[in-house]
C-alpha positions in Angstrom: 23.8 -5.9 -20.7 21.9 -9.1 -20.2 20.6 -7.9 -16.8 19.0 -4.9 -18.4 17.4 -6.9 -21.2 16.0 -9.4 -18.6 14.7 -6.5 -16.5 13.0 -4.8 -19.5 11.2 -8.0 -20.4 9.4 -8.2 -17.1 5.9 -6.7 -16.9 6.5 -5.4 -13.4 9.2 -3.1 -14.7 6.8 -1.5 -17.2 4.1 -1.1 -14.5 6.5 0.7 -12.2 7.9 2.8 -15.1 4.4 3.9 -16.1 3.5 4.7 -12.6 6.6 6.8 -12.1 6.0 8.6 -15.4 2.4 9.3 -14.3 3.6 10.6 -10.9 6.1 12.9 -12.7 3.5 14.3 -15.0 0.8 14.8 -12.4 2.9 16.0 -9.5 5.2 18.1 -11.7 2.5 19.9 -13.6 -0.2 20.3 -10.9 -0.5 23.3 -8.6 -2.7 22.3 -5.7 -3.8 25.9 -5.1 -5.5 26.5 -8.4 -6.2 23.0 -9.9 -9.4 21.2 -10.2 -10.5 18.8 -7.5 -10.4 15.9 -9.9 -6.6 16.4 -10.2 -6.2 16.3 -6.5 -8.1 13.0 -6.4 -6.0 11.6 -9.2 -2.9 12.7 -7.3 -4.1 11.0 -4.2 -4.8 7.7 -6.0 -1.4 7.9 -7.6 0.2 8.5 -4.2 -1.5 5.5 -2.7 -0.6 3.3 -5.6 3.0 4.4 -5.5 3.2 3.8 -1.7 1.8 0.3 -2.3 4.5 -0.6 -4.8 7.2 1.0 -2.6 6.1 -1.0 0.4 5.9 -4.1 -1.7 9.5 -3.6 -2.8 10.7 -3.0 0.7 9.0 -6.2 1.9 10.4 -8.1 -1.0 13.9 -6.8 -0.1 13.4 -7.7 3.5 13.5 -11.4 2.4 17.2 -10.9 1.8 17.5 -10.3 5.6 15.4 -13.3 6.6 12.2 -11.5 7.3 9.3 -13.4 5.7 5.6 -12.4 5.6 3.0 -15.1 5.5 0.3 -12.8 4.4 2.1 -10.0 2.6 -0.8 -8.7 0.6 -3.0 -8.4 3.7 -0.3 -6.5 5.5 0.3 -4.2 2.5 -3.4 -3.4 2.2 -3.6 -2.6 5.9 -0.5 -0.5 5.9 -1.7 1.5 2.8 -5.1 2.1 4.4 -3.4 3.5 7.5 -0.9 5.6 5.5 -3.5 6.9 3.1 -5.9 7.8 5.9 -3.2 9.7 7.7 -2.2 11.6 4.5 -5.9 12.4 3.9 -6.3 13.8 7.4 -3.1 15.8 7.1 -4.1 17.2 3.7 -7.3 18.7 5.2 -5.5 19.9 8.3 -7.2 17.5 10.8 -4.2 15.3 11.8 -2.9 15.6 15.3 -0.5 13.5 17.3 -3.5 12.2 19.3 -5.0 10.9 16.1 -1.8 9.1 15.3 -1.6 7.6 18.8 -5.2 6.3 18.4 -5.2 5.2 14.8 -1.9 3.2 14.8 -2.9 0.7 17.6 -6.4 0.5 16.3 -5.2 -0.4 12.9 -2.9 -3.1 14.4 -5.8 -4.5 16.3 -8.0 -4.5 13.2 -5.3 -6.3 11.2 -5.0 -9.0 13.9 -8.7 -9.3 14.2 -9.2 -9.8 10.5 -6.3 -12.3 10.5 -8.0 -14.2 13.3 -11.4 -14.3 11.6 -9.9 -15.5 8.3 -7.8 -18.2 10.0 -11.0 -19.4 11.9 -12.9 -19.6 8.7 -10.1 -21.6 7.1 -10.1 -24.0 10.1 -13.9 -24.4 9.8 -13.6 -25.0 6.1 -10.9 -27.6 6.7 -13.0 -29.4 9.2 -16.0 -29.5 6.9 -13.8 -30.9 4.1 -12.6 -33.7 6.5 -16.1 -34.8 7.3 
């Protein structure tokens, strides 16, 4: 019983519970064929938010197996941009296997490029601080 009370006291539990409740309400009561476009946008935003928290939980659980991420938030944001872009393309019927083969390596290159730029900025800032 003490595990449950400790879990309920954490704000992260309430965030996830509220998100799952909102998912249940929106996706359970919305028919995409005859609903307003604002409901589709709300559903898309809820999907992206749910995927973010799901990937965050998977990466947190991966620490149990010895996999550590130095820049977890940067990786999460990049993965969510890729996944949400693919879902958006699929929802309008424009996703093909060619798109997937092009977007996946480009997103990896973009992630590495952004990481390289930020590490370079940090090195320059560290040098300036030493002077």
